[in-house]
C-alpha positions in Angstrom: -71.0 34.7 23.4 -67.8 32.6 23.5 -65.8 32.5 26.7 -62.5 34.4 26.5 -59.3 32.6 27.5 -56.0 34.3 28.5 -53.7 34.4 25.5 -50.5 32.4 25.9 -47.5 34.6 25.7 -44.4 32.7 24.6 -41.1 33.7 26.1 -38.1 34.3 23.8 -35.0 32.2 24.3 -33.1 34.8 26.3 -36.0 35.3 28.7 -36.4 31.5 29.2 -32.6 31.1 29.8 -32.6 34.0 32.3 -35.5 32.4 34.2 -33.9 28.9 34.4 -30.5 30.1 35.4 -31.9 32.2 38.3 -33.6 29.0 39.6 -30.7 26.5 39.2 -27.8 28.6 40.5 -24.4 27.1 40.0 -25.4 23.7 38.7 -23.5 22.5 35.7 -25.0 23.4 32.3 -24.1 21.9 28.9 -25.4 24.3 26.3 -25.8 23.5 22.6 -24.0 25.5 20.0 -25.4 28.6 18.4 -27.7 31.2 20.0 -28.3 29.1 23.1 -24.7 29.2 24.2 -24.5 32.8 23.2 -27.5 33.8 25.3 -26.3 31.7 28.3 -22.9 33.3 28.1 -24.5 36.8 28.0 -27.0 36.1 30.7 -25.1 34.0 33.2 -21.4 33.2 32.4 -19.9 30.9 35.0 -17.2 28.2 35.1 -19.9 25.4 35.5 -21.2 26.2 32.0 -19.9 24.1 29.1 -20.5 26.1 26.0 -20.5 24.1 22.8 -19.0 26.1 20.1 -19.4 23.3 17.5 -20.7 19.7 17.5 -24.3 20.5 16.6 -26.7 18.0 18.1 -24.3 16.5 20.7 -25.2 18.5 23.9 -27.5 15.7 25.1 -24.8 13.0 24.6 -22.2 15.1 26.4 -24.6 15.9 29.2 -25.4 12.2 29.5 -21.7 11.3 29.9 -21.2 14.1 32.5 -24.3 13.0 34.4 -23.0 9.4 34.5 -19.6 10.5 35.7 -21.0 12.9 38.4 -24.1 11.1 39.8 -24.3 13.4 42.9 -24.7 16.6 40.8 -27.7 17.7 38.8 -26.6 18.2 35.2 -28.6 20.5 33.0 -28.6 20.3 29.2 -29.8 23.4 27.3 -30.7 22.3 23.8 -32.6 23.6 20.8 -35.2 21.8 18.8 -32.9 21.7 15.7 -30.0 20.4 17.8 -32.0 17.5 19.4 -33.6 16.6 16.1 -30.0 15.9 14.8 -29.4 13.4 17.6 -32.7 11.7 18.5 -30.7 8.5 19.2 -29.4 10.1 22.4 -32.9 10.1 23.8 -33.1 6.3 23.6 -29.8 6.0 25.3 -30.8 8.4 28.0 -34.1 6.5 28.5 -32.2 3.2 28.8 -29.5 4.3 31.2 -31.9 6.5 33.2 -29.5 9.0 34.8 -31.4 10.3 37.9 -29.5 13.6 37.8 -30.1 14.7 34.1 -32.5 17.5 33.3 -32.7 18.2 29.6 -34.3 21.5 28.5 -35.3 21.8 24.8 -36.0 25.4 23.7 -38.4 24.9 20.8 -39.1 27.8 18.4 -39.7 25.6 15.4 -36.6 26.8 13.6 -32.9 26.5 13.2 -32.7 30.1 14.3 -28.9 30.2 14.7 -28.3 29.3 11.0 -30.9 31.5 9.4 -34.3 30.5 10.7 -34.9 27.4 8.5 -38.0 25.6 9.9 -37.7 22.4 11.9 -40.5 19.8 11.9 -41.6 20.5 15.5 -44.9 22.0 14.3 -45.9 18.5 13.2 -43.6 16.2 15.2 -43.6 16.3 19.0 -40.2 16.1 20.7 -42.1 15.6 24.0 -43.8 12.5 22.6 -40.5 11.1 21.3 -38.8 11.6 24.7 -41.8 10.1 26.5 -41.6 7.0 24.3 -38.0 6.7 25.3 -39.0 6.5 29.0 -38.0 10.1 29.9 -40.2 12.1 32.3 -41.5 15.0 30.1 -43.0 18.4 30.7 -44.0 21.0 28.2 -44.3 24.7 29.0 -45.5 27.7 27.0 -45.2 30.6 29.4 -43.2 31.9 32.3 -45.8 30.9 34.9 -45.9 27.2 33.7 -42.1 27.2 33.5 -41.7 28.4 37.1 -44.2 25.7 38.4 -42.4 22.9 36.6 -39.0 24.1 37.9 -40.3 23.8 41.5 -41.9 20.4 40.7 -38.8 18.8 39.3 -36.8 19.6 42.4 -38.5 16.6 44.0 -38.3 14.3 41.0 -35.5 12.0 39.8 -34.5 12.1 36.2 -34.1 11.7 33.4 -36.4 14.7 32.9 -37.0 16.7 29.7 -38.7 20.1 29.7 -39.8 21.3 26.3 -40.0 25.1 26.5 -42.0 26.5 23.6 -40.5 29.9 22.7 -40.9 32.5 20.0 -38.2 33.5 17.6 -36.2 36.6 18.5 -33.7 38.7 16.7 -32.2 39.5 20.1 -29.1 37.4 21.0 -26.2 37.6 23.2 -22.8 38.2 21.7 -20.4 35.4 20.8 -18.9 33.3 23.6 -15.7 35.2 24.5 -13.9 32.3 26.2 -11.7 30.0 24.0 -12.8 26.4 23.7 -9.7 25.2 25.5 -10.5 27.5 28.5 -14.2 26.5 28.5 -13.0 22.9 28.8 -10.5 23.7 31.5 -12.8 25.8 33.6 -15.6 23.3 33.3 -13.4 20.3 34.3 -12.1 22.1 37.3 -15.6 23.1 38.4 -17.0 19.6 38.4 
């Protein structure tokens, strides 16, 4: 008889965002456009969130700039697999500059879920391996327990850090961000 192993139960995006926002409190978050910003707005709207309404793929670049300008604050980037695949060059820049305060979370469901669910290539290409090759500390999690352990572990580590959070697709999303892009910018600038 074969041994049985516990089945890995992937979180959905909203569950993963709820978990991380409970752990990081009021730290600044740059969230990529689409469902990630919608869910963050719905789960934990605060002035230290910078919701990207457009600019697909640029959350990591914006997060890098903010981390460089604010070295005493931990800066979190919430990205999707489709978004980071559009700007892989940012990983080489992050790995070269090595901001100690940058934590990059990539919520990977293998699809461009915000635009209709078209598949990305993360079933055959590893974002974690690409980031590791760019000299970024990388962790990958597939369930809530692993995620919580890594969130505790990174408190003692210097960045740059990437956490690839494997998630399942979900039809459940938060509503659209209700704050205008100008107000998002003003609130965020005042908060940092």
